[in-house]
N, C-alpha and C positions, 0 to 999 in steps of 0.2 A: 624688699617686698613686705608689705604690711600683712598682718594676720588675716584681715578680711580678704585681701587679694589672693592669699594662699588658699583660702577656703573656696573661693569662686573659680580658681583655675581648673580647667577641665582635666579629669583623670584620663590618661591615655587608654584607649581601648586595647583589650587583650588580643594578641595575634590570633587570627581566625583559625589557623591550622592548630595552634596550641590549644585553643579552647575546644576545638572539635576532638582532639585527641583525649583531652581530659574528660570530655562528656561521652566518650564511646562512639563518636561519629567519624573517627579516622583511625585506621589500624596500621600496624607495622607491615612492612613490605612482605615478610615471610608469611604472615597470617593471611593477608589478602590474596597473595599468589596461590596459596593452598586452596582456599575457598573457591577461587575462580576456576582452578584446575578441576575441582570436584564438579562444578557446573558443566565444564567441558566434557567430562566423562559421562555425566547424566545425559546430555544431549547426543553425544556420539553413539551411545548404546541404545537410546530410546527413540529418538526422533526418526531415523530412517525407516524403522519398522512401522511407525505410525503412518508416515506418508505412503509407504508401499501398500499397506492394508487399505488405505482410503482412496488411493489414486491409481494403484497398479504400477507406479513409477519407481525406479530404482534411483536412490540418492545416496551420496556419501557425505557424511557429516564429521568434521574433526575440529578439535580445539586448536586455535591459532594464537593464544596468548591473551594477555589482559593489559589494561592501562588504568591509571588512577589520575584523578584530578577533579576539578569542580564541574558539576553537571553541565552547565551551559557551554563551557569550553570543550568538554569531551564530545558533546553532541555536535557542536559546530565543526570540530575536526573530522567528523564523518563525511563532510562535503554535501553537495546538493543532489547527488544521485542516490538518495535513500528515501524510504518511506518510514514514518515514525508513528508511534501510538503511545500515549500515556496510559498507564495501567496502575492498578492497586490490588492488593490481596489482603484481606482483613486478617489481623493477628500476625502479619508478617511485614508488610510495608504499605504505607498509605500512598506511596507514589514512586513508581519506577517506570522506565521507558523501554519499549521494544523497538528495534529498528531492523531494516533489511534493505539490502541493495535492490534497486529497481530492476536490475537485470534478472534476478531470480524470479520475481513476480511475473515479468513479461514472458520469460521462458516457460514458466509453469503454465501460464495461460495458453501458450501455443501448444504445449503438450496435451492439455486437457481438451483442446479443441481438435485434436487428432492430427496435428502436423506431423509429417514424416521426419524421422530423426535426421536424415541427410539434408533436410531443408532448414534446420534450425541453426542459426549462427548467433554470435555474440551480439546482443541488442545494442543499439545506439543509446547514448546517455540522454535521457529525456524524463520529464515528470510522468507519473502514472495517470492514466485516464480514470474517469469515475468508476468504470466497470473494473478496471485493474485494482483500484483502491478497495473495492468491495472484496476482491479476491484476496488482497493483502490482509483484510480483516479476518478472513477464514484461516490464513496462515498464522497470524498472530494469535488466534484462538488456540491453535495447536501448540504453539510455542509456550504460551502462558500456562496451558494445562499441564505440559510436561514439567514446567517449573513448579506448579502447584503440587504435582505428585511427588516431587523430590525434596521439598523443604518442610521444615517443622512448623507448619501453620495450624494451630489447633482450631477445631470447629468445622473443618471440611468445607470452608466457604469457597465459592467460585471466584476466579479473577474477574475484575471489572476492567474492561478495555474501552477506552474512548475511541471515537471514529479516527481511523488512520488519516494522515495528511502528508503531502509532499514536503520535503525539507524547506522549500521556499515559502511555504504557507505556515510554518511554525511561528506562533506568536513570540514577540520579543519580550524578555523579562522586564518588569517594572524597574525604574531607576533605583529604588530603595530595596530591591530584592537582595536577600542574603543567600548566596548559593551554598549548596551542600556538597560535601566530598562524596564521590561515587567511584565504583569500579566498573569498568567496561569489559565484559566478557566477549571476546571476538571468536565467532564460530565460522569456519569455512563450510560451504555447502556446494556440492557439485551435482548438476542435473544434465546428463548427456554431455555435450561439449562445452557447456557454460559453467564456469567457476564463479562463485559469488560468496557473499558473507551475510550473516545476520548477527545481531548484537543484543546483549542485555546490558542495560545501564542501571545499576543497582546502587542505591544509597548505602554507603558503608555502615551507617547506623543499623540498618537491617541485616546487611551481609555479615557483620561480625557476630551476630546472634544466631546465624543460620547453621543448621546441621543438614548437609545434603546426603540423601540416600537414594539409591537407584531402585525403583520399584521392581517387584518380581514379575508382574504381568505387563506385557506389551501390547495387549489388545483391548484395554479397558476404554480407549477413546476412539474406537474404530467407526469409520463411516465409509461407505463404499463410493467408488468413483462416480457412479451415476448421481448420487446425491450432490456431489460437488458440481457436476455439469448442470444438473437441474437448478441449483441455486444461482449459478452464473446466468443461465438462460432466463430465469425469473427476473433477475436484475435488469437484463437487457430489455425484457418486455415492459418494465416500469420506466425505462430511460426515455427522456425526451429526444426525439430525432427530427432534424430539419429535413423536410421534403422539398424536392425541386421538380418543377414541371417544365417539360420542353415541348414546344409546339413547332411543327414543320411549316416553314413559310414558303411562298412561291419562289421558284428558282429565278435568279436574276443574273445577268452578266456582270463581270467584274467592272466593266465600264459604267454600268448603271449604278452599281453599289458605290463606286468611288465618287459619284456625283450626288448621292443622297443628301438632302438638307432637311433642316427642321420643318415639319409640316408634311413631308412626303409620307405616303401610305404604302405599306407592303402587305399584300393580301395573304391569308392563310393558303396552304397548298390545297386543302380539301374545300370543295364548294358546298358540301352538305354538312354532316356532323363532323366537327373538328376533333381529330385524334390527338391526345396529349399523353406523353410518356412521363411517368412519375418515378423518380429515383431518390435514393438517400445514400450519401457517401460514395457516389459513383456507381451504385448498384441499381439497375433498373428493376422496379418492383411491380408496377401496375401499368396497364394501358387504360386510359380514361377518355371520357368525352367532355369536351369543353362546354360550359354553360354559364348560367347566371341565376342567382337566387336573391331577389330583392336588390340591394345596392352592391352586392359582392359577387365577383366572378368566382366560379366554382369549377370543380371537375368531378365527374361521376365515374366510379370504377366500373369498367366493363370486362376486364380480363386480368388474371394474375400472370405476370411474366415469370416470377420466381415463387417457389414453394415456401411455406412458413419456415421449414428447417434451413433452407438456403438463405433466407433473409436474416434469421437469427445468427447463423454462422458468420455471415458477412459483417453484421454489425458488431459482433463480439470480437472479430478479428481486427 
């Protein structure tokens, strides 16, 4: 090999794990285990009282261990039955991830809507609805603020949390993305008969500089149950809902129905004003009158079948 060829030959890249360890972005097993355990103690002692003071619900929270690995691999291993939110806390970490099993959010929603304990069962695995995603945002706000209260982040800044998303909607990393080593703190949370989990996915570069302390006050982030319910109800009021109108037609025999063909006409049942029942998600809401305005057919509300509270509860459920 000539001198010129030797100079142009590519220098092998340093092993990613070795480089991360040398730059303080990957810690030894014992240190990471101790710090994750400290986070587990913080949440076990602090979070149940926060939820109880704000919702009146009794929850049990306990530490279930930790895992280490590259961020995208760790998040992928959580599966598709989780809701995630990217977050940051100034002077601590520019990017960490909060995650929670969908079953906890669904069960919390049922409880806040007044479901009887004996009617609550383990939810089926499914993505969260838009309203449930909004509720998860409130849950992540509590989890992030517990974190803020227990870590050494100078300046007293508030955590910034991006809009939560279902696992299936998480953007894929770019092809040239260099992933970072993280620690996943796994927390068990029990609400009534439903056992679930939530997670902190913390870059080890931030974790290794963290000193976790348990605050003395457990009431500094209190909000009452009515505020939670009001916020959920307000989100329902802003949500787009598809309405359906049903008009009763004249009664026909099965023999006549079976012989209908293109061009046949079926009269409305009423001969005067035509009554229309309007519903959403299977819930009848209004009794209306069929009409027309310009080139569009319309309905005019004549009577409320359901009260406002009944409509909101149905749509939230």
